[in-house]
C-alpha positions in Angstrom: -19.7 -53.6 -133.4 -16.9 -51.8 -131.4 -17.2 -48.1 -129.6 -14.9 -46.9 -126.7 -15.0 -43.3 -125.5 -12.4 -41.6 -123.0 -12.3 -39.1 -121.3 -9.1 -37.1 -119.8 -9.1 -34.4 -117.3 -5.4 -33.5 -116.9 -4.6 -31.0 -114.4 -0.7 -30.8 -114.6 0.8 -27.9 -115.8 3.6 -27.8 -119.0 6.0 -26.7 -116.4 6.0 -30.2 -114.8 5.9 -31.7 -118.5 8.9 -29.2 -119.4 11.0 -30.1 -116.1 10.5 -34.0 -116.9 12.0 -33.5 -120.0 14.8 -31.5 -119.5 15.9 -33.6 -116.2 15.9 -36.8 -118.4 17.9 -35.7 -121.2 20.3 -34.1 -118.6 21.1 -36.9 -116.7 20.6 -39.9 -119.2 18.6 -41.3 -116.6 14.8 -42.5 -117.0 12.6 -41.7 -114.2 11.3 -44.1 -112.1 7.6 -44.8 -112.0 5.7 -47.0 -109.1 2.8 -48.4 -110.3 0.6 -49.7 -107.8 -2.2 -53.0 -108.4 -5.3 -51.7 -109.7 -8.2 -51.9 -107.1 -12.0 -50.8 -107.4 -13.9 -49.2 -104.4 -15.5 -51.6 -102.0 -18.9 -50.0 -103.1 -18.3 -51.3 -106.8 -16.8 -54.6 -105.3 -20.2 -54.9 -103.2 -22.3 -54.0 -106.0 -20.7 -56.2 -108.3 -21.0 -59.1 -105.9 -24.8 -57.9 -105.3 -25.3 -58.8 -109.4 -24.2 -62.5 -108.8 -20.7 -64.2 -108.7 -20.7 -64.0 -112.5 -20.2 -60.4 -112.4 -17.9 -60.1 -109.5 -15.5 -62.5 -111.6 -15.6 -60.6 -114.6 -14.6 -57.4 -112.8 -11.8 -59.2 -111.0 -10.5 -60.7 -114.2 -10.3 -57.2 -115.6 -8.7 -55.6 -112.7 -6.2 -58.2 -112.9 -5.8 -58.6 -116.3 -5.4 -54.3 -116.6 -3.0 -54.4 -114.1 -0.5 -56.5 -116.1 -1.1 -54.8 -119.3 -0.6 -51.7 -118.0 2.7 -52.6 -116.3 3.6 -54.0 -119.7 2.6 -50.9 -121.7 4.6 -48.5 -120.1 7.5 -50.4 -119.8 7.5 -50.9 -123.1 7.1 -47.1 -124.1 10.9 -47.1 -123.0 10.2 -43.5 -121.0 10.2 -45.0 -117.5 12.0 -47.4 -115.2 8.5 -49.1 -114.0 8.5 -50.7 -110.6 5.4 -53.3 -110.0 4.4 -52.0 -106.7 1.9 -54.8 -106.3 4.7 -57.5 -106.8 6.5 -56.6 -104.0 6.0 -59.7 -101.7 7.7 -61.9 -104.9 10.4 -59.4 -105.1 11.4 -59.5 -100.8 11.1 -63.0 -101.0 13.4 -63.4 -103.7 15.8 -61.2 -101.3 15.4 -63.4 -98.4 16.3 -66.4 -100.2 19.3 -65.0 -101.9 20.4 -63.5 -98.6 19.9 -66.8 -96.5 23.6 -68.1 -97.1 23.0 -70.7 -99.9 24.2 -67.4 -102.4 27.4 -65.9 -103.1 26.6 -62.4 -101.8 29.8 -61.3 -103.7 28.3 -62.0 -107.1 27.0 -58.8 -107.9 23.8 -60.1 -109.3 23.1 -61.2 -106.3 19.8 -59.3 -104.4 21.1 -57.4 -101.1 18.3 -56.3 -98.8 17.3 -52.8 -98.0 18.5 -51.7 -101.5 15.7 -51.7 -104.1 15.8 -48.5 -105.9 13.2 -46.1 -105.2 11.0 -44.1 -107.4 10.0 -40.4 -107.6 6.4 -41.2 -109.0 3.7 -43.4 -108.3 0.8 -44.1 -110.0 -2.7 -45.4 -108.9 -5.7 -46.1 -110.6 -9.1 -47.2 -109.0 -12.1 -48.1 -110.5 -15.3 -46.3 -109.5 -18.0 -47.6 -111.4 -18.5 -50.9 -113.8 -21.4 -52.4 -115.6 -22.0 -55.7 -117.2 -24.6 -55.6 -119.7 -25.7 -59.2 -121.6 -28.7 -59.0 -123.6 -29.8 -61.5 -126.2 -32.7 -61.6 -129.0 -33.7 -64.4 -131.4 -34.5 -62.5 -134.6 -36.0 -64.6 -137.9 -33.8 -64.3 -140.7 -32.5 -65.9 -144.2 -30.9 -68.8 -141.9 -33.9 -69.2 -139.6 -34.2 -67.9 -135.9 -30.6 -66.8 -135.3 -29.8 -65.7 -131.3 -28.2 -62.2 -131.4 -26.3 -61.4 -127.9 -25.3 -57.9 -127.3 -22.6 -57.7 -124.7 -21.4 -54.4 -122.9 -18.5 -53.7 -120.7 -18.9 -50.0 -119.3 -15.8 -48.7 -116.8 -15.2 -45.8 -115.1 -12.0 -45.1 -113.3 -9.7 -42.4 -111.2 -6.1 -42.3 -112.0 -4.2 -40.3 -109.7 0.0 -39.5 -110.4 2.1 -38.5 -107.2 5.2 -37.1 -106.4 6.7 -39.5 -103.9 9.6 -37.2 -103.0 7.3 -34.5 -101.9 4.3 -36.3 -101.1 1.8 -34.1 -103.3 -0.8 -35.0 -106.0 1.0 -34.5 -109.6 -2.0 -35.1 -111.8 -5.3 -36.8 -111.4 -7.3 -37.7 -114.8 -11.0 -39.5 -115.3 -11.0 -42.6 -117.5 -14.5 -43.8 -119.3 -14.5 -47.0 -121.4 -17.0 -48.7 -122.9 -16.3 -51.7 -125.2 -19.3 -53.5 -126.9 -19.4 -56.6 -129.3 -22.2 -58.1 -130.8 -22.5 -61.9 -131.8 -24.8 -64.0 -133.9 -25.9 -67.8 -133.7 -27.2 -69.3 -136.2 -30.0 -72.2 -135.3 -29.2 -75.5 -134.9 -25.4 -74.3 -134.6 -22.8 -75.5 -132.3 -20.6 -73.1 -130.6 -18.0 -73.3 -128.4 -15.9 -71.3 -126.3 -17.0 -67.6 -124.3 -17.0 -64.5 -126.6 -17.1 -62.8 -122.8 -13.5 -63.9 -122.3 -12.5 -62.4 -125.4 -14.2 -59.3 -124.3 -12.6 -58.9 -121.3 -9.0 -59.3 -122.6 -10.2 -56.7 -124.9 -11.8 -54.4 -122.7 -8.8 -54.7 -120.6 -6.0 -54.3 -122.9 -7.3 -51.0 -124.1 -8.3 -49.7 -120.3 -4.8 -49.9 -119.4 -3.6 -48.4 -123.4 -5.7 -45.2 -121.9 -4.1 -45.2 -118.9 -0.6 -45.4 -120.6 -1.4 -42.5 -122.6 -2.3 -40.5 -119.7 0.7 -41.0 -117.4 2.8 -40.7 -120.4 1.0 -37.2 -121.6 1.6 -36.0 -117.7 5.2 -37.2 -116.9 6.8 -37.5 -120.2 4.7 -35.0 -122.8 5.5 -36.6 -126.7 7.8 -34.2 -128.6 8.6 -34.1 -132.0 11.8 -36.2 -133.2 12.0 -35.4 -136.8 10.2 -33.4 -139.4 10.1 -33.9 -143.2 8.0 -32.0 -145.8 4.4 -32.2 -143.5 5.3 -35.5 -141.6 6.0 -34.9 -137.9 7.9 -38.0 -136.3 7.4 -38.1 -132.5 8.4 -40.4 -129.3 5.2 -42.6 -128.9 5.2 -46.2 -130.4 2.6 -49.2 -130.0 1.4 -49.8 -126.2 1.2 -46.3 -125.3 -2.6 -45.8 -126.4 -2.4 -44.2 -129.9 -4.9 -45.2 -132.5 -4.8 -44.0 -136.0 -6.6 -41.1 -136.3 -5.8 -39.2 -132.7 -5.6 -35.5 -133.0 -2.7 -33.6 -131.3 -1.9 -29.9 -131.3 1.8 -29.0 -132.0 2.9 -26.9 -129.7 6.2 -24.7 -128.8 7.0 -24.6 -124.6 7.3 -20.8 -123.8 8.4 -18.9 -120.8 7.5 -20.3 -116.9 4.3 -18.3 -115.2 5.4 -17.7 -111.4 2.7 -16.6 -108.8 3.9 -13.3 -107.6 2.4 -14.4 -103.8 3.9 -17.8 -103.5 6.6 -17.7 -105.5 5.2 -21.1 -107.0 5.9 -21.9 -110.6 2.2 -22.3 -112.3 3.3 -23.2 -115.6 4.2 -22.4 -118.7 2.9 -20.2 -121.9 3.1 -22.3 -124.9 2.3 -21.3 -128.6 0.0 -23.5 -130.6 2.1 -23.8 -134.1 -0.2 -26.3 -135.8 -2.6 -29.2 -135.6 -1.8 -33.0 -136.8 -3.0 -36.5 -136.8 -1.8 -39.4 -136.5 -0.9 -41.4 -139.6 1.1 -44.2 -138.4 2.3 -46.4 -135.5 5.6 -47.8 -134.9 7.1 -50.1 -132.0 9.2 -47.3 -130.9 7.7 -43.6 -132.6 4.9 -42.6 -134.6 4.1 -40.4 -137.3 1.5 -37.9 -137.8 0.6 -35.6 -141.0 0.2 -32.1 -140.4 -3.2 -30.3 -141.2 -2.0 -26.9 -140.6 1.1 -25.3 -139.4 2.6 -21.8 -139.1 6.0 -23.0 -138.6 7.9 -25.9 -138.6 8.6 -27.9 -135.1 11.6 -27.2 -133.1 13.3 -31.0 -132.9 13.4 -32.2 -129.3 11.4 -29.0 -127.9 8.1 -28.6 -129.5 5.7 -31.0 -127.4 2.7 -33.0 -129.5 -0.7 -32.5 -127.0 -3.6 -34.8 -127.2 -6.9 -32.8 -128.8 -10.3 -33.7 -128.4 -11.3 -32.0 -132.1 -10.1 -30.1 -134.7 -10.3 -26.2 -134.9 -13.9 -25.4 -137.1 -12.2 -24.3 -140.0 -9.9 -27.6 -140.2 -10.5 -30.6 -142.0 -8.9 -33.7 -141.1 -8.2 -34.4 -144.5 -6.5 -31.3 -145.2 -2.9 -31.4 -145.2 -0.2 -29.0 -144.8 2.3 -27.5 -147.3 5.9 -26.3 -147.2 8.2 -24.6 -147.0 8.1 -24.2 -143.4 9.3 -21.1 -141.8 12.1 -21.8 -139.4 11.1 -22.7 -135.7 10.9 -19.6 -133.4 13.3 -19.2 -130.6 11.7 -19.1 -127.2 13.5 -17.6 -124.3 13.3 -20.6 -122.0 15.0 -20.7 -118.6 18.0 -22.4 -118.6 18.2 -25.1 -115.9 20.2 -24.3 -112.9 23.5 -26.1 -113.0 23.9 -28.9 -110.3 25.9 -27.8 -107.3 29.4 -28.1 -107.6 30.0 -31.8 -106.0 33.5 -32.2 -104.2 35.7 -34.0 -106.6 37.4 -37.3 -105.8 41.1 -36.7 -104.5 43.8 -37.1 -107.4 47.3 -38.4 -106.1 48.8 -34.9 -106.5 46.5 -33.9 -103.8 48.5 -35.9 -101.2 51.5 -34.6 -102.2 50.2 -30.8 -102.3 48.9 -31.6 -98.3 52.1 -33.2 -96.8 53.1 -29.2 -95.5 49.3 -29.4 -93.7 49.4 -30.2 -90.1 45.9 -30.5 -88.7 44.6 -30.2 -84.9 41.6 -32.5 -84.7 39.0 -31.6 -81.9 35.8 -33.8 -81.9 32.6 -33.4 -79.5 29.6 -35.3 -79.3 26.1 -33.6 -78.7 23.9 -36.4 -79.6 22.4 -37.9 -76.2 21.7 -41.2 -78.1 25.7 -41.6 -78.9 27.5 -43.1 -75.6 30.4 -40.4 -74.9 33.2 -43.6 -75.1 32.1 -44.1 -78.8 33.6 -40.5 -79.5 36.9 -42.2 -79.6 35.9 -44.6 -82.6 35.1 -40.9 -84.7 38.3 -39.3 -83.6 40.8 -42.5 -84.5 38.5 -42.3 -88.1 39.4 -38.9 -88.7 42.7 -39.7 -87.6 43.0 -42.4 -89.8 41.8 -41.0 -93.0 43.8 -37.6 -92.5 47.0 -39.8 -92.0 46.8 -42.1 -94.9 46.5 -39.3 -97.3 49.7 -37.7 -96.3 48.3 -35.0 -94.0 50.2 -34.8 -90.2 47.8 -35.1 -87.4 48.6 -33.4 -83.9 48.4 -36.4 -81.4 44.8 -36.2 -79.2 46.6 -36.0 -75.6 49.1 -33.3 -77.1 45.7 -31.2 -78.2 44.0 -32.0 -75.1 47.4 -30.8 -73.3 46.9 -27.6 -75.2 43.3 -27.3 -74.5 43.7 -27.9 -70.7 46.9 -25.0 -70.2 44.9 -22.3 -72.5 41.5 -22.7 -71.4 41.8 -21.6 -68.0 40.8 -17.8 -68.8 38.4 -16.3 -71.3 35.3 -18.1 -72.8 36.2 -20.9 -70.4 37.1 -18.8 -66.8 35.5 -20.5 -64.1 33.9 -23.5 -65.8 34.4 -27.5 -65.1 33.6 -28.6 -68.5 35.5 -31.4 -70.0 38.4 -30.9 -72.1 36.2 -31.6 -75.1 33.7 -29.1 -74.2 36.3 -26.2 -73.3 37.7 -26.8 -76.9 34.4 -26.5 -78.5 34.2 -23.3 -76.8 37.5 -21.6 -77.5 37.2 -22.6 -81.2 33.9 -20.3 -81.3 36.2 -17.6 -80.2 38.7 -16.4 -83.4 41.4 -14.9 -81.8 41.3 -18.6 -78.9 41.6 -20.7 -82.2 44.9 -18.7 -83.4 46.0 -19.2 -80.0 45.8 -23.0 -80.0 47.0 -23.2 -83.7 49.9 -21.1 -82.6 50.6 -23.6 -79.6 50.4 -26.7 -81.6 51.9 -25.6 -84.6 49.0 -26.1 -86.6 48.1 -25.4 -90.4 44.4 -25.9 -89.4 42.2 -27.0 -87.1 38.9 -29.4 -87.4 36.3 -29.4 -85.3 34.0 -32.0 -85.7 30.6 -32.6 -84.0 28.2 -35.5 -83.6 25.2 -33.8 -83.8 22.6 -36.7 -83.8 21.4 -39.9 -84.0 17.8 -40.5 -85.3 16.4 -43.9 -85.2 13.3 -45.2 -86.6 11.5 -48.2 -86.4 9.1 -49.3 -88.8 6.9 -52.2 -88.9 5.1 -53.4 -91.6 2.4 -56.3 -90.9 1.8 -56.9 -94.3 5.4 -58.2 -95.1 5.7 -59.5 -91.7 8.8 -57.3 -91.4 10.4 -54.8 -88.7 13.3 -52.3 -89.8 15.0 -50.3 -87.8 16.7 -47.1 -90.0 19.6 -45.5 -88.2 20.5 -41.8 -89.5 24.1 -40.2 -87.9 24.6 -36.6 -88.8 27.9 -34.8 -88.0 28.7 -31.4 -88.5 32.5 -30.1 -89.2 34.4 -27.2 -89.7 38.0 -26.3 -91.0 39.4 -23.1 -89.4 42.8 -21.4 -90.7 45.5 -21.6 -88.3 46.9 -18.4 -89.7 43.6 -16.3 -88.7 41.0 -18.6 -87.4 38.8 -17.8 -90.4 36.5 -20.9 -91.5 37.6 -22.3 -94.6 35.3 -24.9 -95.0 32.7 -27.1 -93.4 29.4 -28.9 -93.9 27.5 -31.7 -92.9 28.2 -35.6 -93.3 25.2 -38.3 -93.0 25.7 -41.7 -92.8 22.4 -44.2 -93.0 22.2 -47.9 -92.3 19.1 -50.3 -92.2 18.5 -53.6 -91.0 15.9 -55.9 -90.2 14.9 -56.1 -86.4 12.6 -57.0 -83.8 9.2 -55.2 -83.0 10.4 -54.5 -79.4 13.9 -52.8 -81.0 14.6 -50.3 -78.1 18.2 -50.7 -77.1 20.7 -48.8 -79.5 23.2 -51.2 -81.8 26.7 -50.1 -80.9 28.0 -51.6 -83.6 25.7 -49.6 -85.9 26.4 -47.0 -84.5 30.0 -47.4 -85.1 29.8 -48.1 -88.7 28.3 -44.7 -89.4 30.7 -42.8 -87.3 33.1 -44.3 -89.4 31.1 -43.6 -92.3 30.9 -39.8 -91.3 34.6 -39.6 -90.8 35.7 -40.7 -93.6 33.2 -38.4 -95.7 35.2 -35.4 -93.5 38.4 -36.5 -93.9 38.4 -36.5 -97.4 36.7 -32.9 -97.5 39.5 -32.0 -95.0 42.0 -33.3 -97.7 40.4 -31.9 -100.7 40.3 -28.2 -98.9 44.4 -28.7 -97.7 45.0 -29.5 -101.2 43.9 -26.2 -102.5 46.1 -24.2 -101.1 43.8 -22.2 -98.9 45.4 -23.5 -95.4 48.1 -20.9 -94.7 50.7 -21.4 -91.6 49.8 -19.6 -88.4 51.8 -16.6 -87.7 54.9 -16.7 -85.1 54.6 -14.8 -82.2 58.2 -14.0 -82.1 57.4 -10.9 -84.3 56.5 -8.9 -81.5 55.9 -5.5 -79.9 56.5 -4.4 -76.2 53.3 -2.9 -75.0 52.7 -1.3 -71.7 49.0 -2.0 -70.4 47.7 0.6 -67.8 44.1 0.3 -66.4 42.9 3.2 -65.2 39.7 3.1 -62.7 37.2 5.2 -64.4 35.7 8.0 -62.6 37.6 7.1 -59.4 39.9 9.6 -57.3 40.9 10.3 -54.1 41.5 14.1 -52.6 45.2 15.3 -52.1 46.1 15.1 -48.4 50.0 16.6 -47.4 51.7 17.1 -44.2 51.7 20.7 -43.5 53.3 22.3 -40.4 53.0 19.3 -39.1 49.5 18.2 -39.4 47.9 16.4 -42.3 45.8 18.7 -44.4 43.0 18.3 -47.1 44.0 19.9 -50.6 41.7 20.9 -53.5 43.7 18.7 -55.8 42.4 14.9 -56.3 44.4 12.0 -57.7 43.0 9.5 -60.2 43.4 5.7 -59.5 44.5 2.7 -61.4 44.2 -1.0 -60.7 47.6 -2.9 -61.3 48.6 -6.0 -60.5 45.7 -7.2 -63.3 46.0 -10.5 -65.3 46.4 -9.8 -68.8 45.4 -13.2 -71.5 45.7 -12.3 -75.3 44.0 -14.6 -77.1 43.5 -16.9 -74.4 46.7 -17.3 -73.2 47.8 -15.8 -69.8 51.0 -13.2 -70.8 51.3 -11.1 -67.6 49.8 -8.3 -65.7 49.8 -4.6 -65.6 51.1 -2.4 -66.6 53.6 -5.3 -68.4 55.4 -4.5 -70.9 53.3 -7.5 -72.7 54.6 -8.9 -75.7 52.0 -9.0 -78.7 52.6 -9.5 -82.2 51.1 -7.1 -84.5 47.4 -7.3 -85.9 43.9 -8.1 -84.0 43.7 -9.9 -80.6 41.3 -10.6 -77.9 42.4 -8.7 -74.9 41.1 -10.1 -71.5 41.9 -8.0 -68.3 40.8 -9.5 -65.1 41.0 -7.8 -61.3 40.0 -8.8 -58.2 37.8 -5.6 -57.6 37.1 -4.5 -61.4 34.5 -6.2 -64.0 36.6 -8.2 -66.3 37.7 -6.4 -69.5 37.2 -8.6 -73.0 37.9 -6.6 -76.0 39.6 -6.8 -79.5 42.7 -4.3 -79.8 44.5 -3.5 -83.0 48.5 -3.6 -82.0 50.6 -1.6 -84.7 54.2 -1.1 -85.1 54.3 2.2 -83.7 52.2 1.2 -80.2 54.3 1.6 -77.2 51.3 1.7 -74.4 47.7 1.1 -74.0 45.3 2.8 -71.7 42.2 0.7 -71.0 39.9 1.8 -68.6 37.7 -0.6 -65.7 35.0 0.1 -63.7 34.7 -1.1 -60.3 31.9 -4.4 -59.7 29.2 -4.3 -57.3 31.6 -6.1 -55.0 34.3 -3.6 -55.6 32.2 -0.7 -54.9 30.7 -2.2 -52.1 34.2 -2.5 -50.3 35.5 0.7 -51.5 32.6 2.9 -50.4 32.4 1.7 -46.8 36.3 2.8 -46.3 36.3 5.9 -48.3 32.5 7.5 -46.6 34.6 9.7 -44.9 35.9 12.0 -47.7 32.2 13.3 -48.3 33.2 15.5 -44.8 36.6 16.9 -45.6 36.6 20.1 -47.4 39.7 22.0 -48.9 41.9 23.2 -46.0 40.4 20.9 -43.5 42.8 19.2 -41.1 42.3 15.5 -40.2 41.8 14.9 -37.1 43.2 11.6 -35.2 40.0 9.4 -36.0 40.2 10.6 -39.6 43.4 9.9 -39.8 42.9 6.2 -39.0 40.2 5.6 -41.7 42.5 7.2 -44.1 45.3 4.5 -43.2 43.0 2.1 -42.9 41.9 3.1 -47.1 45.5 3.4 -48.3 46.0 0.2 -46.6 43.0 -1.5 -48.4 44.4 0.4 -51.7 47.9 -1.5 -50.8 46.6 -4.7 -50.6 44.3 -4.7 -53.5 47.0 -3.5 -56.1 45.1 0.1 -56.5 47.9 2.7 -56.8 47.9 6.3 -57.6 47.7 7.2 -61.0 50.7 9.6 -61.7 51.1 9.7 -65.4 49.9 13.3 -65.3 50.9 14.3 -62.0 54.2 16.1 -62.0 55.1 17.1 -58.2 53.7 14.4 -56.0 55.2 14.0 -52.4 57.6 17.0 -53.8 58.2 19.4 -51.2 55.2 18.7 -48.9 54.8 14.7 -48.0 51.8 12.8 -49.1 49.7 10.4 -47.3 49.2 8.3 -50.2 52.4 8.3 -51.2 54.2 7.3 -47.7 51.2 5.0 -47.2 50.8 3.2 -50.6 54.8 2.9 -51.3 
């Protein structure tokens, strides 16, 4: 007598089913699944040990046999690349032997350390209940007193499936299995062997088949692969837990359901289009007889879902008959196209990039990367670009340009290194254009070493320590003509190697290899951007306009003081003031002083004006073909205003028509001398008759 009961509680969504199937079809790559060794809880093991060594031994045999059967069944299903996680020690030992120096490492079949294939899913099976029941009875029969033995194995387990990439539980299921056999020993007969050993093998096999079926239904649901006159063909074969007579719902997937609060996909709707029962099991596929069908299944899309029972109105012996309606078309979301990957440069790319001239700026903000390793990064970048036909401005020429241009603007008053000042200049669009013009560069490549992450992991069970180095660099490619970013991104390089548990010192050789790897990635991306034609030569400064720049002191005036009948008399008129000889920088380059004229090319430029007594003006101006002059207001700085107020307080007591006494004349002369030395002059742009007819104190004292 043989009785087996399986109860599966699967908490997966149909969205996960559909996503796994679509991904597998698109990439033609099987999902990789790791299977942990089947174990029993400590409480189950303790109880088995308490029931006697024989019971514990039976449990251990079942665990070991079911473990092997589960890996074998999943492998034979053809739906996964199976990783036997329980055999990792044997795999690592084989790798160590092949990397001992005795094997040819250039042989493509030689194993290499730290190259184990990763896996997306992992399945664990834990036995939570176990009971071994052994009963015997002597019953008189026609052959005498025969001994009847009743042996029962009861198992209960929890199966969990994890998405390792996200660390989440994807599915859980409970499995209960009972296997029972009855044997008869005739009085006086001799029997060799043990029926219990046979039962152990059968119980382990069926237990593994049940687990296989649950895993397959969760990660790779059965799909219809063919249909012919009421017979459904689907992609399940032997060793997948199927048995003739199993009942299946036939379902067409529908639309995705989204949680309105979290935005998470909760699953998908599905339509039951019928029921079927398994009629035949082949090595690679199975057949199911349709009991009832509302329409023909959609090959490649319709799902076969296990069902415990049929609806009350159906009989398992019934058969559906055609003709069947064509499959309904459901609006299923199209998978998002994969992100466009940068294609490898073609031979024509190198030709297209020969007109490109790139200036390379490298910085290091990673505290764990020694500053002297920047040269390794810089050299690899230049080598990669040069080898592919791009002309590269020499490092020394680049640094010389930074030194000549970086004294003003964003770097004014700093004592930073040339590399740091260059990065600050490149963050400003107009300064970047000025650098490109100075160097005659088509583009500017700014690359920064961002971080070095070192993880040291010691696994006592494997008796090994592994250092994992990850070096990240960011890069931006600026167009030399306008300073606008053309391309950019991140480059990551990773290397792992065995080390000691006390690993603390940074391995410079490993860092250099990672720097070269990142530089090569960036260089290839720049090559592709150059070949795309998105880089344009910087505009020449030769096409310029002569612009007069007048700096007017905002809300600053002096009263008119003129000579009347031999005395200096205060008038009701006032004169505005200007700050002359202010230093003017355009796009980071010092080009002259006010009032000019200054040669500036047409277009938008960054204008920086500095004066010892004033707040620095830093603004953008647009120079057009009709522009001849530019009036820029300036205000006194706190220090400048203090100096001015201390020298001009005597104005407050002077009224129109007042005659300056000797002491006031001295103060006025001192103020005029201060204005002359500070390059503060009278704004005569709107004054027509200053100093005409009657001498002016300010004209005589300042000029």
